[in-house]
C-alpha positions in Angstrom: 52.1 46.5 -19.5 50.2 44.6 -16.9 47.1 42.7 -17.6 44.0 43.7 -15.7 42.0 41.0 -14.0 38.3 41.4 -14.2 36.4 42.2 -11.1 35.1 39.2 -9.3 31.4 38.6 -9.8 29.2 40.3 -7.3 28.6 38.0 -4.4 24.9 37.7 -3.8 23.3 35.2 -1.5 19.8 34.3 -2.6 17.3 35.2 0.0 16.0 31.6 0.5 19.6 30.5 1.4 19.3 32.6 4.5 16.1 31.1 5.7 15.7 28.2 8.1 13.5 25.2 7.3 10.5 26.8 9.0 10.7 29.9 6.9 11.1 27.9 3.8 8.0 25.8 4.7 6.0 28.9 5.5 6.9 30.4 2.1 5.8 27.2 0.3 2.5 27.2 2.2 1.9 30.9 1.4 2.8 30.7 -2.3 1.5 27.4 -3.6 -1.9 25.9 -4.4 -3.9 23.8 -2.1 -3.4 20.9 -4.5 0.4 21.2 -4.2 0.2 21.4 -0.4 -1.7 18.2 -0.3 1.2 16.4 -1.9 4.0 18.3 0.0 4.4 15.6 2.7 4.7 12.9 0.1 7.3 15.0 -1.8 9.4 15.5 1.3 9.3 11.9 2.3 10.2 10.8 -1.3 13.2 13.1 -1.3 14.6 11.5 1.9 16.7 8.4 2.2 15.3 5.4 4.0 17.5 6.2 7.0 16.6 9.9 7.1 12.9 9.0 7.1 13.4 6.2 9.7 15.1 8.6 12.1 12.4 11.2 11.6 9.6 8.6 12.0 11.2 7.4 15.3 11.5 10.9 16.6 7.9 11.9 15.7 6.3 8.8 17.1 8.4 9.0 20.3 7.8 12.7 20.9 4.0 12.3 20.4 3.4 9.0 22.0 2.3 7.4 18.8 2.3 3.7 17.9 5.1 2.8 15.5 3.4 -0.2 14.0 0.2 -2.3 14.1 1.4 -4.4 17.0 2.1 -1.3 19.2 -1.3 0.1 18.1 -3.0 -3.1 19.3 -1.1 -3.0 22.6 -2.1 0.6 23.1 -5.7 -0.2 22.4 -5.7 -3.0 25.0 -4.1 -0.8 27.7 -6.9 0.7 30.0 -6.9 4.5 30.0 
């Protein structure tokens, strides 16, 4: 007599695992309180490593022409428009 093997568990991918980061953010913004949303950026930054945040900080400041520190801010303020 052969032993039956159980059927493998049904493979189901949770919906959120099919979403990209923009869809996940949009879901959070649509389904959370304003109070939670005010802390969302801090929560995201706190979850990142120092290097992950540094890379993101460099990218954002470069792409938007923002000063990266007080010295750069002072230099930008002294530059005639």
